[in-house]
DRENDRENDO-351197 format. One record per residue (C-alpha): residue in one letter; x, y, z; residue number from 1. Coordinates in steps of 0.25 Angstrom, whole numbers. Last residue first. Layout:
<migus>
(migu 'a' (X Y Z) NUM);
...
</migus>
This chain:
<migus>
(migu 'x' (483 320 446) 585);
(migu 'x' (472 330 450) 584);
(migu 'x' (474 336 464) 583);
(migu 'x' (462 334 474) 582);
(migu 'x' (462 345 486) 581);
(migu 'x' (455 356 477) 580);
(migu 'x' (445 348 468) 579);
(migu 'x' (440 345 483) 578);
(migu 'x' (435 358 484) 577);
(migu 'x' (428 359 470) 576);
(migu 'x' (420 345 473) 575);
(migu 'x' (416 351 487) 574);
(migu 'x' (410 363 480) 573);
(migu 'x' (406 354 468) 572);
(migu 'x' (397 345 478) 571);
(migu 'x' (391 359 486) 570);
(migu 'x' (386 363 472) 569);
(migu 'x' (380 349 469) 568);
(migu 'x' (373 349 481) 567);
(migu 'x' (368 363 480) 566);
(migu 'x' (364 360 465) 565);
(migu 'x' (355 347 471) 564);
(migu 'x' (351 354 483) 563);
(migu 'x' (344 365 473) 562);
(migu 'x' (339 355 461) 561);
(migu 'x' (331 347 472) 560);
(migu 'x' (318 351 465) 559);
(migu 'x' (318 362 455) 558);
(migu 'x' (311 373 456) 557);
(migu 'x' (319 378 469) 556);
(migu 'x' (331 379 459) 555);
(migu 'x' (327 390 450) 554);
(migu 'x' (324 398 461) 553);
(migu 'x' (339 399 465) 552);
(migu 'x' (341 395 479) 551);
(migu 'x' (341 405 491) 550);
(migu 'x' (349 414 498) 549);
(migu 'x' (342 425 508) 548);
(migu 'x' (351 437 513) 547);
(migu 'x' (343 447 521) 546);
(migu 'x' (348 459 520) 545);
(migu 'x' (357 470 527) 544);
(migu 'x' (364 482 522) 543);
(migu 'x' (372 490 533) 542);
(migu 'x' (374 506 531) 541);
(migu 'x' (384 515 529) 540);
(migu 'x' (384 511 513) 539);
(migu 'x' (393 505 502) 538);
(migu 'x' (387 492 506) 537);
(migu 'x' (392 484 493) 536);
(migu 'x' (386 470 490) 535);
(migu 'x' (393 460 479) 534);
(migu 'x' (388 449 469) 533);
(migu 'x' (393 441 459) 532);
(migu 'x' (382 430 455) 531);
(migu 'x' (380 420 463) 530);
(migu 'x' (372 428 472) 529);
(migu 'x' (360 426 463) 528);
(migu 'x' (350 439 469) 527);
(migu 'x' (339 442 475) 526);
(migu 'x' (335 456 482) 525);
(migu 'x' (325 456 492) 524);
(migu 'x' (317 470 496) 523);
(migu 'x' (315 474 510) 522);
(migu 'x' (326 485 509) 521);
(migu 'x' (331 487 497) 520);
(migu 'x' (343 479 490) 519);
(migu 'x' (355 487 481) 518);
(migu 'x' (358 482 465) 517);
(migu 'x' (369 481 459) 516);
(migu 'x' (369 471 446) 515);
(migu 'x' (383 466 440) 514);
(migu 'x' (382 451 444) 513);
(migu 'x' (376 455 460) 512);
(migu 'x' (379 469 465) 511);
(migu 'x' (374 472 479) 510);
(migu 'x' (371 486 484) 509);
(migu 'x' (371 496 495) 508);
(migu 'x' (377 510 491) 507);
(migu 'x' (364 511 481) 506);
(migu 'x' (354 507 492) 505);
(migu 'x' (359 520 501) 504);
(migu 'x' (350 517 511) 503);
(migu 'x' (356 504 515) 502);
(migu 'x' (348 493 516) 501);
(migu 'x' (343 484 529) 500);
(migu 'x' (334 473 526) 499);
(migu 'x' (335 470 509) 498);
(migu 'x' (332 454 507) 497);
(migu 'x' (343 448 499) 496);
(migu 'x' (342 436 491) 495);
(migu 'x' (351 426 487) 494);
(migu 'x' (351 416 474) 493);
(migu 'x' (355 402 476) 492);
(migu 'x' (359 392 467) 491);
(migu 'x' (370 401 460) 490);
(migu 'x' (379 396 469) 489);
(migu 'x' (392 402 477) 488);
(migu 'x' (390 418 477) 487);
(migu 'x' (397 426 470) 486);
(migu 'x' (405 438 476) 485);
(migu 'x' (409 452 473) 484);
(migu 'x' (412 458 488) 483);
(migu 'x' (402 460 498) 482);
(migu 'x' (407 476 502) 481);
(migu 'x' (403 483 514) 480);
(migu 'x' (401 499 518) 479);
(migu 'x' (391 496 528) 478);
(migu 'x' (390 482 533) 477);
(migu 'x' (381 471 525) 476);
(migu 'x' (371 463 533) 475);
(migu 'x' (364 451 528) 474);
(migu 'x' (353 445 536) 473);
(migu 'x' (355 429 531) 472);
(migu 'x' (347 418 524) 471);
(migu 'x' (358 407 520) 470);
(migu 'x' (363 399 508) 469);
(migu 'x' (365 385 506) 468);
(migu 'x' (370 378 519) 467);
(migu 'x' (357 371 519) 466);
(migu 'x' (350 380 531) 465);
(migu 'x' (350 391 519) 464);
(migu 'x' (346 385 508) 463);
(migu 'x' (335 380 517) 462);
(migu 'x' (333 395 522) 461);
(migu 'x' (333 398 507) 460);
(migu 'x' (321 388 502) 459);
(migu 'x' (313 392 513) 458);
(migu 'x' (310 406 508) 457);
(migu 'x' (296 409 511) 456);
(migu 'x' (293 402 524) 455);
(migu 'x' (307 399 530) 454);
(migu 'x' (311 413 525) 453);
(migu 'x' (300 421 533) 452);
(migu 'x' (302 412 545) 451);
(migu 'x' (316 417 546) 450);
(migu 'x' (314 432 543) 449);
(migu 'x' (303 431 554) 448);
(migu 'x' (311 422 564) 447);
(migu 'x' (324 433 562) 446);
(migu 'x' (332 426 574) 445);
(migu 'x' (324 418 583) 444);
(migu 'x' (323 408 573) 443);
(migu 'x' (334 398 579) 442);
(migu 'x' (346 390 574) 441);
(migu 'x' (354 403 570) 440);
(migu 'x' (361 403 557) 439);
(migu 'x' (375 400 554) 438);
(migu 'x' (373 393 541) 437);
(migu 'x' (358 397 534) 436);
(migu 'x' (347 403 538) 435);
(migu 'x' (346 417 547) 434);
(migu 'x' (361 420 546) 433);
(migu 'x' (363 435 550) 432);
(migu 'x' (375 440 541) 431);
(migu 'x' (387 451 540) 430);
(migu 'x' (394 458 531) 429);
(migu 'x' (405 468 535) 428);
(migu 'x' (411 481 535) 427);
(migu 'x' (418 481 521) 426);
(migu 'x' (422 470 511) 425);
(migu 'x' (414 455 512) 424);
(migu 'x' (417 446 502) 423);
(migu 'x' (427 437 509) 422);
(migu 'x' (417 436 520) 421);
(migu 'x' (408 427 512) 420);
(migu 'x' (418 417 513) 419);
(migu 'x' (413 408 525) 418);
(migu 'x' (399 408 518) 417);
(migu 'x' (394 396 525) 416);
(migu 'x' (394 388 538) 415);
(migu 'x' (392 401 546) 414);
(migu 'x' (402 407 557) 413);
(migu 'x' (414 411 546) 412);
(migu 'x' (414 423 545) 411);
(migu 'x' (408 424 531) 410);
(migu 'x' (398 435 532) 409);
(migu 'x' (400 441 546) 408);
(migu 'x' (390 438 558) 407);
(migu 'x' (378 440 564) 406);
(migu 'x' (372 429 572) 405);
(migu 'x' (379 430 587) 404);
(migu 'x' (379 445 588) 403);
(migu 'x' (367 450 581) 402);
(migu 'x' (359 438 585) 401);
(migu 'x' (363 440 601) 400);
(migu 'x' (357 454 601) 399);
(migu 'x' (354 463 589) 398);
(migu 'x' (355 462 576) 397);
(migu 'x' (347 449 571) 396);
(migu 'x' (334 458 574) 395);
(migu 'x' (338 469 565) 394);
(migu 'x' (337 457 554) 393);
(migu 'x' (323 453 562) 392);
(migu 'x' (317 468 559) 391);
(migu 'x' (322 466 543) 390);
(migu 'x' (314 454 541) 389);
(migu 'x' (303 461 547) 388);
(migu 'x' (303 471 538) 387);
(migu 'x' (306 463 526) 386);
(migu 'x' (294 454 528) 385);
(migu 'x' (288 458 513) 384);
(migu 'x' (303 457 506) 383);
(migu 'x' (302 443 511) 382);
(migu 'x' (288 439 505) 381);
(migu 'x' (294 446 491) 380);
(migu 'x' (306 438 492) 379);
(migu 'x' (298 426 494) 378);
(migu 'x' (291 425 482) 377);
(migu 'x' (307 422 475) 376);
(migu 'x' (313 430 463) 375);
(migu 'x' (314 421 452) 374);
(migu 'x' (302 429 443) 373);
(migu 'x' (311 440 443) 372);
(migu 'x' (304 453 446) 371);
(migu 'x' (312 457 459) 370);
(migu 'x' (325 455 452) 369);
(migu 'x' (334 444 453) 368);
(migu 'x' (350 449 455) 367);
(migu 'x' (361 441 447) 366);
(migu 'x' (351 432 438) 365);
(migu 'x' (355 417 434) 364);
(migu 'x' (346 407 431) 363);
(migu 'x' (348 393 436) 362);
(migu 'x' (352 384 426) 361);
(migu 'x' (352 372 430) 360);
(migu 'x' (360 364 418) 359);
(migu 'x' (370 374 419) 358);
(migu 'x' (374 369 434) 357);
(migu 'x' (372 378 445) 356);
(migu 'x' (384 387 448) 355);
(migu 'x' (391 384 460) 354);
(migu 'x' (404 393 462) 353);
(migu 'x' (397 405 458) 352);
(migu 'x' (401 413 448) 351);
(migu 'x' (389 423 443) 350);
(migu 'x' (395 436 437) 349);
(migu 'x' (404 428 425) 348);
(migu 'x' (387 423 422) 347);
(migu 'x' (386 410 418) 346);
(migu 'x' (393 401 427) 345);
(migu 'x' (393 385 426) 344);
(migu 'x' (406 384 432) 343);
(migu 'x' (411 386 417) 342);
(migu 'x' (400 390 409) 341);
(migu 'x' (409 387 396) 340);
(migu 'x' (420 391 397) 339);
(migu 'x' (413 407 394) 338);
(migu 'x' (408 406 408) 337);
(migu 'x' (421 402 414) 336);
(migu 'x' (426 413 406) 335);
(migu 'x' (417 423 412) 334);
(migu 'x' (418 416 425) 333);
(migu 'x' (433 420 425) 332);
(migu 'x' (431 434 421) 331);
(migu 'x' (421 437 433) 330);
(migu 'x' (430 430 442) 329);
(migu 'x' (438 441 439) 328);
(migu 'x' (432 450 448) 327);
(migu 'x' (436 444 461) 326);
(migu 'x' (449 446 458) 325);
(migu 'x' (455 456 469) 324);
(migu 'x' (447 448 479) 323);
(migu 'x' (453 436 477) 322);
(migu 'x' (443 425 479) 321);
(migu 'x' (434 427 466) 320);
(migu 'x' (446 427 456) 319);
(migu 'x' (452 413 460) 318);
(migu 'x' (434 408 461) 317);
(migu 'x' (435 412 446) 316);
(migu 'x' (446 402 443) 315);
(migu 'x' (441 392 452) 314);
(migu 'x' (428 391 447) 313);
(migu 'x' (435 391 431) 312);
(migu 'x' (445 380 435) 311);
(migu 'x' (433 372 441) 310);
(migu 'x' (424 374 429) 309);
(migu 'x' (435 372 418) 308);
(migu 'x' (439 358 426) 307);
(migu 'x' (425 354 427) 306);
(migu 'x' (424 356 412) 305);
(migu 'x' (437 347 409) 304);
(migu 'x' (432 336 417) 303);
(migu 'x' (419 336 409) 302);
(migu 'x' (426 336 396) 301);
(migu 'x' (433 325 401) 300);
(migu 'x' (422 317 404) 299);
(migu 'x' (416 318 390) 298);
(migu 'x' (428 316 385) 297);
(migu 'x' (431 304 391) 296);
(migu 'x' (415 300 388) 295);
(migu 'x' (416 304 373) 294);
(migu 'x' (429 295 371) 293);
(migu 'x' (439 302 363) 292);
(migu 'x' (450 308 376) 291);
(migu 'x' (461 302 371) 290);
(migu 'x' (466 316 362) 289);
(migu 'x' (461 315 348) 288);
(migu 'x' (468 316 336) 287);
(migu 'x' (461 313 322) 286);
(migu 'x' (461 326 320) 285);
(migu 'x' (446 331 314) 284);
(migu 'x' (443 340 326) 283);
(migu 'x' (427 345 327) 282);
(migu 'x' (425 335 338) 281);
(migu 'x' (438 339 346) 280);
(migu 'x' (432 353 349) 279);
(migu 'x' (425 352 360) 278);
(migu 'x' (435 342 365) 277);
(migu 'x' (448 352 362) 276);
(migu 'x' (440 363 368) 275);
(migu 'x' (438 356 381) 274);
(migu 'x' (452 353 381) 273);
(migu 'x' (457 367 379) 272);
(migu 'x' (447 371 390) 271);
(migu 'x' (454 363 400) 270);
(migu 'x' (467 368 398) 269);
(migu 'x' (464 381 397) 268);
(migu 'x' (456 381 409) 267);
(migu 'x' (466 374 417) 266);
(migu 'x' (475 384 414) 265);
(migu 'x' (467 396 416) 264);
(migu 'x' (465 388 431) 263);
(migu 'x' (481 386 431) 262);
(migu 'x' (483 401 431) 261);
(migu 'x' (472 403 441) 260);
(migu 'x' (480 396 451) 259);
(migu 'x' (494 402 447) 258);
(migu 'x' (487 417 451) 257);
(migu 'x' (479 413 462) 256);
(migu 'x' (490 405 471) 255);
(migu 'x' (482 406 483) 254);
(migu 'x' (485 393 489) 253);
(migu 'x' (471 388 486) 252);
(migu 'x' (471 394 472) 251);
(migu 'x' (484 387 470) 250);
(migu 'x' (478 374 474) 249);
(migu 'x' (465 377 465) 248);
(migu 'x' (474 379 453) 247);
(migu 'x' (482 367 457) 246);
(migu 'x' (471 359 454) 245);
(migu 'x' (464 366 442) 244);
(migu 'x' (480 365 435) 243);
(migu 'x' (479 350 439) 242);
(migu 'x' (466 348 433) 241);
(migu 'x' (470 355 419) 240);
(migu 'x' (481 348 418) 239);
(migu 'x' (473 336 421) 238);
(migu 'x' (465 340 409) 237);
(migu 'x' (477 339 400) 236);
(migu 'x' (481 327 404) 235);
(migu 'x' (468 322 399) 234);
(migu 'x' (471 330 386) 233);
(migu 'x' (484 323 385) 232);
(migu 'x' (480 310 387) 231);
(migu 'x' (486 305 375) 230);
(migu 'x' (500 311 378) 229);
(migu 'x' (506 317 367) 228);
(migu 'x' (495 326 363) 227);
(migu 'x' (497 328 347) 226);
(migu 'x' (501 341 347) 225);
(migu 'x' (515 339 342) 224);
(migu 'x' (510 329 332) 223);
(migu 'x' (501 338 325) 222);
(migu 'x' (512 349 324) 221);
(migu 'x' (519 340 319) 220);
(migu 'x' (510 334 308) 219);
(migu 'x' (504 350 305) 218);
(migu 'x' (519 352 301) 217);
(migu 'x' (521 367 300) 216);
(migu 'x' (523 368 314) 215);
(migu 'x' (520 379 325) 214);
(migu 'x' (507 386 318) 213);
(migu 'x' (498 385 330) 212);
(migu 'x' (506 389 340) 211);
(migu 'x' (513 399 332) 210);
(migu 'x' (499 405 327) 209);
(migu 'x' (496 406 341) 208);
(migu 'x' (508 413 346) 207);
(migu 'x' (508 423 335) 206);
(migu 'x' (498 434 341) 205);
(migu 'x' (507 433 354) 204);
(migu 'x' (497 432 368) 203);
(migu 'x' (497 418 365) 202);
(migu 'x' (510 416 371) 201);
(migu 'x' (507 420 385) 200);
(migu 'x' (494 411 386) 199);
(migu 'x' (503 401 382) 198);
(migu 'x' (517 404 389) 197);
(migu 'x' (508 406 403) 196);
(migu 'x' (500 391 400) 195);
(migu 'x' (513 385 399) 194);
(migu 'x' (519 391 411) 193);
(migu 'x' (509 386 419) 192);
(migu 'x' (509 373 413) 191);
(migu 'x' (523 370 417) 190);
(migu 'x' (521 374 432) 189);
(migu 'x' (509 364 433) 188);
(migu 'x' (519 354 439) 187);
(migu 'x' (525 364 449) 186);
(migu 'x' (511 370 452) 185);
(migu 'x' (507 356 456) 184);
(migu 'x' (519 354 463) 183);
(migu 'x' (519 365 470) 182);
(migu 'x' (504 362 474) 181);
(migu 'x' (510 348 478) 180);
(migu 'x' (519 354 489) 179);
(migu 'x' (509 362 495) 178);
(migu 'x' (500 352 496) 177);
(migu 'x' (507 341 502) 176);
(migu 'x' (494 334 507) 175);
(migu 'x' (500 320 502) 174);
(migu 'x' (489 321 491) 173);
(migu 'x' (493 333 486) 172);
(migu 'x' (509 328 487) 171);
(migu 'x' (503 317 477) 170);
(migu 'x' (497 329 468) 169);
(migu 'x' (512 333 467) 168);
(migu 'x' (517 323 464) 167);
(migu 'x' (507 320 452) 166);
(migu 'x' (509 335 448) 165);
(migu 'x' (524 332 446) 164);
(migu 'x' (523 321 438) 163);
(migu 'x' (512 327 429) 162);
(migu 'x' (521 339 428) 161);
(migu 'x' (533 331 423) 160);
(migu 'x' (525 323 414) 159);
(migu 'x' (519 337 409) 158);
(migu 'x' (533 341 406) 157);
(migu 'x' (538 330 400) 156);
(migu 'x' (525 330 388) 155);
(migu 'x' (530 345 387) 154);
(migu 'x' (525 359 393) 153);
(migu 'x' (537 370 389) 152);
(migu 'x' (528 376 381) 151);
(migu 'x' (535 387 373) 150);
(migu 'x' (535 381 359) 149);
(migu 'x' (518 377 362) 148);
(migu 'x' (511 364 364) 147);
(migu 'x' (524 358 368) 146);
(migu 'x' (516 348 376) 145);
(migu 'x' (500 355 379) 144);
(migu 'x' (498 364 389) 143);
(migu 'x' (495 376 381) 142);
(migu 'x' (484 366 374) 141);
(migu 'x' (480 378 363) 140);
(migu 'x' (488 372 351) 139);
(migu 'x' (483 356 355) 138);
(migu 'x' (473 355 343) 137);
(migu 'x' (482 360 334) 136);
(migu 'x' (488 351 325) 135);
(migu 'x' (477 342 325) 134);
(migu 'x' (467 350 317) 133);
(migu 'x' (477 356 308) 132);
(migu 'x' (482 341 305) 131);
(migu 'x' (467 336 304) 130);
(migu 'x' (465 347 292) 129);
(migu 'x' (460 361 290) 128);
(migu 'x' (451 359 302) 127);
(migu 'x' (437 360 304) 126);
(migu 'x' (428 372 297) 125);
(migu 'x' (419 381 303) 124);
(migu 'x' (407 371 303) 123);
(migu 'x' (415 360 309) 122);
(migu 'x' (415 369 323) 121);
(migu 'x' (429 374 325) 120);
(migu 'x' (441 367 332) 119);
(migu 'x' (445 361 318) 118);
(migu 'x' (446 374 313) 117);
(migu 'x' (460 380 321) 116);
(migu 'x' (462 394 320) 115);
(migu 'x' (449 400 327) 114);
(migu 'x' (447 388 338) 113);
(migu 'x' (463 391 339) 112);
(migu 'x' (460 405 342) 111);
(migu 'x' (449 403 351) 110);
(migu 'x' (457 394 359) 109);
(migu 'x' (471 396 362) 108);
(migu 'x' (471 411 359) 107);
(migu 'x' (459 415 366) 106);
(migu 'x' (458 404 376) 105);
(migu 'x' (472 406 380) 104);
(migu 'x' (472 421 381) 103);
(migu 'x' (457 419 389) 102);
(migu 'x' (464 409 398) 101);
(migu 'x' (477 422 399) 100);
(migu 'x' (467 432 403) 99);
(migu 'x' (461 424 414) 98);
(migu 'x' (474 419 420) 97);
(migu 'x' (477 436 419) 96);
(migu 'x' (466 440 426) 95);
(migu 'x' (472 439 440) 94);
(migu 'x' (484 448 436) 93);
(migu 'x' (474 459 429) 92);
(migu 'x' (466 459 441) 91);
(migu 'x' (478 463 451) 90);
(migu 'x' (482 472 441) 89);
(migu 'x' (469 480 439) 88);
(migu 'x' (465 480 452) 87);
(migu 'x' (480 488 455) 86);
(migu 'x' (477 497 443) 85);
(migu 'x' (462 500 446) 84);
(migu 'x' (462 512 455) 83);
(migu 'x' (475 521 447) 82);
(migu 'x' (469 515 434) 81);
(migu 'x' (456 522 435) 80);
(migu 'x' (460 535 429) 79);
(migu 'x' (467 528 419) 78);
(migu 'x' (454 517 416) 77);
(migu 'x' (446 530 415) 76);
(migu 'x' (454 537 404) 75);
(migu 'x' (456 524 396) 74);
(migu 'x' (441 523 392) 73);
(migu 'x' (427 519 400) 72);
(migu 'x' (433 510 409) 71);
(migu 'x' (431 497 413) 70);
(migu 'x' (438 487 426) 69);
(migu 'x' (441 473 430) 68);
(migu 'x' (446 468 416) 67);
(migu 'x' (458 466 422) 66);
(migu 'x' (469 471 411) 65);
(migu 'x' (460 474 398) 64);
(migu 'x' (452 486 409) 63);
(migu 'x' (438 486 403) 62);
(migu 'x' (433 497 394) 61);
(migu 'x' (419 502 395) 60);
(migu 'x' (410 500 387) 59);
(migu 'x' (405 511 377) 58);
(migu 'x' (392 516 370) 57);
(migu 'x' (389 525 381) 56);
(migu 'x' (398 527 391) 55);
(migu 'x' (401 517 401) 54);
(migu 'x' (396 519 415) 53);
(migu 'x' (404 527 426) 52);
(migu 'x' (411 521 437) 51);
(migu 'x' (421 532 434) 50);
(migu 'x' (436 522 435) 49);
(migu 'x' (429 507 433) 48);
(migu 'x' (420 514 424) 47);
(migu 'x' (406 507 424) 46);
(migu 'x' (395 496 421) 45);
(migu 'x' (406 484 418) 44);
(migu 'x' (402 474 414) 43);
(migu 'x' (413 466 419) 42);
(migu 'x' (415 459 405) 41);
(migu 'x' (422 445 409) 40);
(migu 'x' (434 440 403) 39);
(migu 'x' (435 431 391) 38);
(migu 'x' (435 416 387) 37);
(migu 'x' (429 413 374) 36);
(migu 'x' (426 398 372) 35);
(migu 'x' (429 391 359) 34);
(migu 'x' (418 386 348) 33);
(migu 'x' (416 374 344) 32);
(migu 'x' (401 377 346) 31);
(migu 'x' (395 362 348) 30);
(migu 'x' (408 360 355) 29);
(migu 'x' (409 373 364) 28);
(migu 'x' (393 370 367) 27);
(migu 'x' (396 355 371) 26);
(migu 'x' (407 359 379) 25);
(migu 'x' (396 366 388) 24);
(migu 'x' (392 380 393) 23);
(migu 'x' (399 386 381) 22);
(migu 'x' (395 402 382) 21);
(migu 'x' (400 412 375) 20);
(migu 'x' (398 426 380) 19);
(migu 'x' (410 430 387) 18);
(migu 'x' (408 444 394) 17);
(migu 'x' (412 454 386) 16);
(migu 'x' (425 461 388) 15);
(migu 'x' (427 475 392) 14);
(migu 'x' (431 483 381) 13);
(migu 'x' (447 484 384) 12);
(migu 'x' (455 496 390) 11);
(migu 'x' (471 493 392) 10);
(migu 'x' (477 496 407) 9);
(migu 'x' (482 509 411) 8);
(migu 'x' (495 507 417) 7);
(migu 'x' (503 512 402) 6);
(migu 'x' (493 522 401) 5);
(migu 'x' (501 531 414) 4);
(migu 'x' (508 541 408) 3);
(migu 'x' (517 550 418) 2);
(migu 'x' (515 562 416) 1);
</migus>
């Protein structure tokens, strides 16, 4: 019998979600501790093979290759391997850039923090001498000229790549986009090779020691590691901007693998400079980069944090937009959270494109239970009038209303939700708009329901009419799956009033975060759709709900705040679009 052990991927204990929170550079500097990037613990509740919960007092073991499946033991994994093999190969390939970033973080940051006392808080002891402090400062800067014998980057190659990039920018401005993109890729190829060399070399146990102890003459090492160009920190920021812009281009051009490489390189450069800034006050060396003015340094930090946010957001979206890689978006979010709560995220399962700023601190609960004090009072009023609302729903399914107003979700007939069709798998998902873009300008359809909403939920109606939400009858066909996705913002919640619910409620359900729940006819289910959620109707019956988008209750108590944040979200969206069309010099 053929031995298949070589095909079985190694098992490892499912990694714990990172708990280190660094909400700002001030916290990093105060604690003087490095961040710890790691993959997300997917909270596996059952074995991927037998669908049974973990054995008593034992944890499920995750596949070390893709971190997206878990098993009781190697026997379960072997039995599941034929099923898991193909997706494991795809996921592990997509996961590679994240593992490279973690590898860089572990070796170049955490190990340097342990080995070099000058990066510790003064109470842990400073550098042994000024020479030691200065000689190793740039040991993690993989793009630094001659930082390692196998790195081909030199001052001359940097000058050449700058020239090639500037020519490419001129071509871009002349609307020769393809030629410009090819030039930009050629300009940054040397950094691509240097990154691969760095994350490959650090896999060897002796490589770090070789990098650190590369010369017996501290003066020679110090001189070699000094920044030949006094603007090296600034030029590093420019390189990070270039990597991010090229990643945008490659993402838009379908070159996903290369784009993800650029993004993790951008993140590593940005983090390195931030680490330097946060630890510089503890360094006793007399050699400092040219940015010493507090105002300039603060401005540079703000630019770096924006770069970091943009890179993590694009990296997360690169996972979300590829069907086979969606689950990996959780890992990106987990790393972004550990990396200073980038993008404003606080939970890897909550990844909206726009998150209210940390100063607002909106509460984040996936499902709002009936006993929650934030549950709106109007929920009871709608539940009380469930039968009348249901009757008006049935009226919309006949005659001209059924023909003209019922439409497929994401069909393009409305002014919003154009991409919603991409999450639908199965027989279909249809909607009838009561309030919002695409609604009839009359009161004849569902008049009682509309009047009830105006009386008791006016803010939801206004939100819909201003383009920030909708109120619809939502009909999910039998055997249909709405795939996992996150809503665009945490500024609003979603309410479902169950109207037509399949008899087998356990086979028609919704998952928000990690929790699966079912609808009940005449009852409202309230949840925050900025959390990852999905819907499954595995029955032969339709599921119909009255869907209402509403402001997060905590915004309603602050006059004008909701509108202010909406304008901020719109401005940020427009800004993110413009960044894709304006290459840095």
